[in-house]
C-alpha positions in Angstrom: 66.9 62.9 -152.0 69.7 65.4 -153.3 68.8 68.3 -151.2 69.3 70.4 -154.6 66.9 68.2 -156.9 64.5 66.1 -155.4 64.0 63.7 -158.2 67.4 62.4 -158.0 67.8 59.6 -155.7 69.5 56.4 -155.7 67.0 53.7 -156.5 63.6 54.3 -158.3 61.5 50.8 -157.8 58.8 50.2 -160.4 56.1 48.1 -159.4 54.6 47.7 -155.3 53.9 44.0 -155.0 56.2 41.7 -153.1 59.5 41.7 -155.0 59.1 45.7 -155.4 58.4 46.9 -151.9 60.6 44.1 -150.4 64.1 46.1 -152.8 62.8 49.3 -151.3 62.7 48.2 -147.9 65.8 47.0 -147.7 67.8 49.3 -149.7 66.2 52.1 -147.7 67.5 49.8 -144.8 71.0 50.1 -146.3 70.7 54.0 -146.7 70.0 54.0 -149.8 67.3 56.9 -151.2 64.3 55.1 -152.9 61.3 56.0 -155.1 58.9 53.4 -155.4 55.7 53.9 -158.3 53.3 52.2 -158.3 50.0 52.8 -160.3 47.5 50.8 -158.1 47.7 49.4 -154.8 51.0 48.8 -152.6 51.1 45.1 -152.4 50.1 44.1 -155.6 48.4 41.1 -157.1 49.5 39.0 -154.5 48.0 41.5 -151.1 45.3 42.7 -153.1 43.9 39.6 -155.3 45.9 36.5 -155.0 47.6 34.7 -152.0 46.4 37.0 -149.3 42.3 37.1 -150.2 42.6 33.6 -151.7 44.3 32.0 -148.6 41.6 33.9 -146.1 38.8 32.8 -148.4 40.3 29.2 -148.3 40.8 29.3 -144.4 36.9 30.1 -144.3 36.2 26.8 -146.7 38.7 24.8 -144.5 36.4 25.7 -141.6 33.2 24.7 -143.3 34.8 21.4 -144.4 35.6 20.9 -140.6 31.9 21.3 -139.7 30.9 18.6 -142.2 33.9 15.9 -140.8 33.1 16.5 -137.4 29.2 15.3 -138.7 30.0 13.0 -141.0 33.2 11.6 -139.4 33.3 12.2 -135.3 29.4 12.1 -134.7 29.5 15.7 -133.9 25.8 16.6 -134.7 26.7 20.5 -136.4 25.2 21.7 -139.4 26.2 25.2 -141.8 22.9 26.6 -141.6 23.8 29.4 -144.3 26.9 30.7 -145.5 26.9 34.8 -144.6 28.7 35.7 -148.0 28.9 39.9 -147.2 30.5 38.9 -143.5 33.0 36.7 -145.1 33.6 39.2 -147.7 34.3 41.6 -145.2 36.5 39.5 -143.1 38.6 38.8 -145.9 38.8 42.9 -146.7 39.9 43.4 -143.6 42.8 41.2 -143.4 43.6 42.5 -146.6 43.7 46.1 -145.7 45.5 45.3 -142.6 48.1 43.8 -144.9 48.0 46.6 -147.1 48.6 49.6 -144.1 51.3 47.8 -142.5 53.1 47.1 -145.5 52.0 51.2 -146.9 53.7 52.2 -143.0 56.9 50.3 -143.4 57.2 52.0 -146.3 56.6 55.5 -144.5 58.8 54.7 -141.7 62.2 53.4 -143.9 61.8 56.7 -145.3 60.6 55.1 -148.9 58.9 57.9 -151.3 55.8 56.4 -152.5 54.4 57.7 -155.8 51.1 56.5 -157.1 50.9 56.7 -161.3 51.9 54.7 -164.0 55.9 55.0 -164.7 57.8 54.5 -168.0 61.6 54.1 -168.6 63.0 56.7 -170.3 66.5 56.3 -170.4 69.0 53.8 -168.8 68.9 55.7 -165.5 65.7 57.4 -166.0 61.7 57.7 -165.4 59.2 59.6 -166.1 56.0 59.1 -163.6 52.7 60.1 -164.2 51.9 63.7 -162.5 55.2 63.3 -160.5 57.5 63.9 -163.6 60.7 62.6 -164.4 63.4 60.8 -161.9 67.0 60.1 -162.0 68.9 57.2 -160.2 72.1 57.1 -159.6 72.8 53.3 -158.4 69.9 52.0 -160.4 66.3 51.1 -161.3 64.4 47.5 -160.4 61.7 46.5 -162.5 58.9 44.8 -160.5 55.9 45.6 -162.9 54.1 41.6 -162.2 52.0 39.6 -164.1 48.2 39.6 -165.0 46.1 36.3 -166.0 46.0 34.9 -169.5 43.5 34.4 -170.9 42.1 32.1 -174.2 42.1 33.7 -177.7 38.1 34.6 -178.1 37.2 34.5 -174.8 36.9 37.3 -172.6 36.1 37.9 -168.7 32.9 39.8 -167.8 33.3 39.0 -164.3 30.3 37.1 -164.0 29.7 34.0 -165.7 33.5 34.3 -166.8 35.8 34.9 -164.5 39.7 35.1 -163.7 41.7 34.0 -160.7 42.4 37.9 -160.4 38.5 38.8 -160.0 37.4 35.3 -159.5 36.7 36.0 -155.5 35.1 39.7 -156.4 32.6 38.4 -158.1 28.9 38.6 -157.0 28.3 35.7 -154.3 28.7 32.1 -154.4 28.0 30.0 -157.9 26.3 26.9 -157.9 28.4 25.3 -160.5 32.0 26.3 -161.7 33.9 24.9 -164.8 37.5 25.6 -163.5 40.0 25.6 -166.5 43.5 24.9 -165.7 45.3 22.3 -162.8 47.9 24.4 -161.9 48.1 25.5 -158.5 45.6 28.8 -159.0 43.0 26.4 -160.8 43.4 23.6 -158.0 43.0 26.5 -155.1 39.5 28.2 -156.6 38.1 24.1 -157.2 39.1 23.3 -153.6 37.7 26.7 -152.5 34.0 26.3 -154.2 33.4 22.5 -153.7 34.2 23.1 -150.2 31.2 26.2 -150.2 28.7 23.6 -151.7 29.5 24.1 -155.5 29.8 21.4 -158.4 33.0 21.3 -159.6 34.4 20.1 -163.0 38.3 21.2 -163.4 39.5 20.7 -166.8 43.6 20.5 -167.2 44.9 19.7 -170.9 48.4 18.0 -169.6 48.1 14.7 -168.1 47.6 15.3 -165.0 47.5 18.3 -162.2 50.0 20.2 -161.2 51.7 19.0 -164.3 55.1 20.9 -163.1 55.3 18.5 -160.1 56.4 15.1 -159.1 54.0 12.9 -160.9 52.9 11.4 -157.5 52.0 14.7 -156.4 49.4 14.9 -159.0 47.9 11.5 -158.6 47.7 11.7 -154.9 46.0 14.8 -155.2 43.5 14.3 -158.0 42.3 11.4 -155.6 41.9 13.8 -153.0 39.8 16.4 -154.7 37.8 13.2 -156.3 36.9 12.1 -152.9 35.6 15.4 -152.1 33.5 15.1 -155.3 35.3 17.1 -157.5 35.1 15.8 -161.5 38.8 16.1 -162.5 39.6 16.2 -165.8 43.0 15.7 -167.1 44.2 15.6 -170.5 41.3 17.7 -172.0 41.0 20.3 -173.7 38.1 23.5 -173.8 37.1 23.5 -177.7 34.1 26.0 -177.2 32.0 27.6 -175.4 28.7 29.8 -175.6 27.8 32.5 -173.0 24.3 31.6 -171.4 21.6 34.3 -169.9 22.8 32.6 -166.4 25.9 30.6 -167.2 28.4 29.1 -169.6 28.4 26.1 -171.6 31.3 24.6 -172.6 32.4 22.5 -174.9 35.5 19.6 -173.6 37.2 17.2 -175.8 38.7 14.1 -173.3 41.7 12.2 -173.9 39.5 8.9 -175.8 38.2 11.9 -178.3 34.9 12.6 -176.7 33.4 16.0 -177.1 31.7 16.6 -173.8 29.4 19.9 -173.0 29.4 21.0 -169.8 27.2 23.8 -168.2 28.1 25.7 -165.3 27.0 29.1 -163.9 30.6 30.5 -164.1 33.7 29.5 -166.1 37.0 30.2 -164.1 40.0 30.5 -166.3 43.5 30.1 -164.2 45.6 28.8 -167.5 48.3 31.2 -166.0 50.0 34.5 -166.1 51.8 36.8 -168.2 54.5 39.3 -167.4 53.1 43.1 -167.8 55.6 45.2 -169.6 52.7 48.0 -171.4 53.7 50.9 -171.0 56.7 50.5 -169.5 58.8 51.5 -172.8 61.5 49.0 -172.5 63.2 50.3 -175.8 63.6 53.9 -173.9 66.4 52.3 -172.0 67.5 49.9 -174.3 65.7 47.0 -173.4 63.5 44.4 -175.0 61.2 41.4 -173.7 61.6 38.1 -175.1 58.6 36.2 -177.1 57.0 35.3 -173.9 57.2 38.6 -172.7 59.7 38.2 -170.0 63.0 40.7 -169.2 66.0 38.5 -168.9 68.5 39.1 -166.5 72.2 39.0 -168.1 73.3 38.3 -164.9 71.5 35.8 -162.7 73.7 36.3 -159.8 72.8 40.3 -159.6 69.4 39.9 -161.5 70.9 42.7 -163.6 69.9 42.8 -167.3 72.2 43.5 -170.2 72.1 47.4 -169.6 74.3 47.9 -166.1 72.1 49.4 -163.2 68.5 48.4 -164.4 67.7 45.4 -162.5 64.7 43.0 -162.6 62.4 41.2 -160.2 59.2 39.0 -159.7 57.1 38.0 -162.7 58.9 39.4 -165.1 61.7 37.2 -164.8 61.5 33.7 -167.2 62.1 30.5 -165.4 64.1 29.4 -162.9 62.0 32.0 -161.1 59.0 30.4 -160.7 56.9 33.5 -160.0 55.9 32.8 -157.1 55.5 36.0 -154.1 58.0 34.6 -151.1 60.8 33.8 -154.3 60.0 37.8 -155.2 60.8 39.0 -151.7 63.9 36.8 -151.8 65.1 38.9 -155.2 64.0 41.9 -153.8 66.6 41.3 -151.0 69.0 40.3 -153.6 69.0 43.1 -155.9 68.6 45.8 -153.3 71.8 44.9 -151.3 73.3 44.3 -154.9 73.0 48.2 -155.5 73.7 49.0 -151.9 77.6 47.2 -153.1 77.2 44.2 -150.5 78.0 40.7 -151.3 74.9 38.7 -151.4 74.4 35.2 -152.7 72.4 34.4 -155.9 68.8 33.4 -155.3 68.6 29.2 -154.8 65.9 28.6 -157.3 66.1 24.6 -156.6 65.2 25.2 -152.8 62.4 27.6 -153.7 59.1 25.9 -151.7 56.1 25.6 -153.4 52.7 25.1 -152.3 49.0 24.6 -153.2 46.5 25.7 -150.4 44.2 22.7 -151.7 42.3 20.3 -149.4 43.8 18.3 -149.3 47.4 20.7 -149.7 50.7 19.9 -151.9 53.8 21.3 -150.7 57.9 20.5 -152.4 60.7 21.9 -152.8 63.6 20.5 -155.2 64.0 18.2 -158.0 60.9 16.1 -159.1 61.5 12.0 -159.7 61.1 12.7 -163.5 63.6 15.4 -163.6 66.2 13.7 -161.6 66.2 10.5 -163.9 66.4 12.9 -167.3 69.6 14.1 -165.6 70.9 11.1 -165.9 71.3 10.8 -161.7 71.8 7.6 -159.7 68.3 8.4 -157.2 66.9 6.3 -154.6 63.2 7.2 -154.1 61.3 6.1 -150.7 57.7 7.1 -150.7 55.5 7.0 -147.2 52.1 7.3 -146.8 50.7 10.0 -144.1 47.8 7.4 -143.4 50.6 5.3 -141.9 50.9 7.5 -139.0 48.7 7.6 -136.3 48.1 11.4 -136.6 47.1 10.8 -140.6 44.7 8.4 -139.6 43.3 11.0 -137.4 43.4 13.4 -139.7 41.8 11.0 -142.8 42.7 12.4 -145.7 45.5 10.3 -147.1 48.5 11.7 -148.7 52.4 11.2 -148.7 55.5 11.8 -148.2 58.2 11.3 -151.2 62.1 11.6 -150.7 64.3 11.6 -153.6 68.2 11.4 -152.7 71.3 11.1 -155.3 73.5 8.5 -154.6 77.0 9.9 -153.9 79.4 6.6 -153.9 80.4 7.8 -150.7 80.1 6.2 -147.0 77.7 3.2 -148.3 74.6 2.4 -148.7 72.9 5.1 -146.6 74.8 8.1 -147.9 73.3 10.3 -150.7 72.5 13.8 -151.1 68.5 14.9 -150.8 67.5 16.3 -154.1 64.0 16.8 -153.5 60.9 16.0 -151.0 57.2 16.0 -151.9 54.5 16.4 -149.5 50.7 15.8 -150.3 48.2 16.3 -147.2 46.8 18.3 -145.0 48.4 21.1 -143.2 51.7 20.1 -145.4 52.3 24.2 -146.3 53.6 24.4 -142.7 55.8 21.3 -142.8 57.8 22.1 -145.9 60.3 24.2 -143.8 61.9 21.4 -142.7 62.6 20.1 -146.0 63.8 23.3 -147.6 66.2 23.4 -145.4 67.3 19.6 -146.4 67.4 20.8 -149.6 69.1 24.0 -149.7 71.7 22.8 -147.1 72.5 19.5 -149.7 71.8 17.2 -146.2 71.9 13.5 -146.3 69.2 11.3 -145.7 71.4 10.1 -142.6 71.8 13.9 -141.7 68.1 13.8 -140.7 67.7 10.9 -139.4 69.2 11.3 -136.9 66.5 14.1 -135.5 63.2 12.8 -133.6 59.8 13.8 -135.0 57.9 14.5 -132.3 54.7 11.8 -131.9 52.0 12.0 -133.0 52.4 14.2 -135.4 52.6 14.3 -139.8 55.8 15.3 -139.5 56.7 12.0 -138.4 56.1 10.7 -141.6 59.1 12.6 -143.0 61.6 11.4 -140.3 60.3 8.0 -141.4 60.9 8.4 -145.2 64.4 9.7 -144.1 64.9 7.1 -141.9 64.1 4.4 -144.5 66.6 6.4 -147.0 69.2 5.8 -143.9 68.9 2.1 -143.9 67.1 2.4 -140.4 63.3 2.5 -141.4 60.8 0.4 -139.2 58.4 0.9 -142.1 59.7 0.2 -145.4 57.7 1.5 -148.1 
């Protein structure tokens, strides 16, 4: 801060989630003085209500599934006697708190001044923070206020019978039955978790397939895996009515054939997307306005800078192509911090941002889908390799696939092409996507990848074989 005016600084960040704290830490490491305002807890939705607690619970679900598999498939006479829900919650909360303290500690060590309170814009370079006063930014202001779950008109969450993805894991106990509304990544993950914990689960998605933004084959293989686990998957179906019961919900769902189904469940989990948070931000005071969907679009995507010079946006406030994922927000924060420090920095390559769904089976993708590539009029080659064709895939027994999409460039013969997209479904594929991210991000050709040897026996062999086939050297043609 200025020695004469403690409320004058280089950078003001509004919002302490992934995008906000990554901006603050990187800016501070570059010698800038930073104020970060957060009205709730440092770490935001991802750390406290989303990514971290949900993945902790999904890990517990994976352990339960492992016991079931051990008994039913491998002859290990193990059973789950009971579930100590308070103990599970305590472990989850410990993990969240350790992460929270870690981020807060990094901010302190970096010299970031963290203010707890609601912040609002008062001008293109000024911000008022509740109970702290007015602050001026010499370099710029970063908007990182995140998002909240969307709700359907006429439907309100009560934290018990009707819950959102923000409070699903914090409702009391585990329900015996759940109706999950929304077949995107969040809905699929929660459907998977509750099924692992013994609940009867119905998953309803209005689009014609699960994960409608992903490749069609991804949705198909995922639905097959979820149905195999006993989850009732109803795609192309819409919620037409709900009735609250003393101990649950009665919902009416219209199927693609026009039939009306009545589904009763102890809990209705609404996961129909998220909306940017701009309430109380007073964008107009700085000469800004949100678009019709609530996003604050940058005028310059290479700097994530708005039409008001010096005001930048990261995270869930950004419209597509920003995917609204925590790891993308992290990269956006680095970009903005370096821009404010006057350093050259590459724009975020959104085509190379990986997308993961942590269900059982998992999905992981990077780059274009087959439909997107064809819609762009590209001459493409596609190869799909089933995981069950590998020895390790047989060991896991979950099915799944590797799908590679490459665009022929006409150079070097049949084997020469640029990889546009890689799509994985199966066990642990979230840990396999990094290789494909580099392949897509570096515009590699199948022949480039095919020369690298994948360890045997591993699931990643399926990735190697898919590229070998596209390079004209495959041993298994699929």
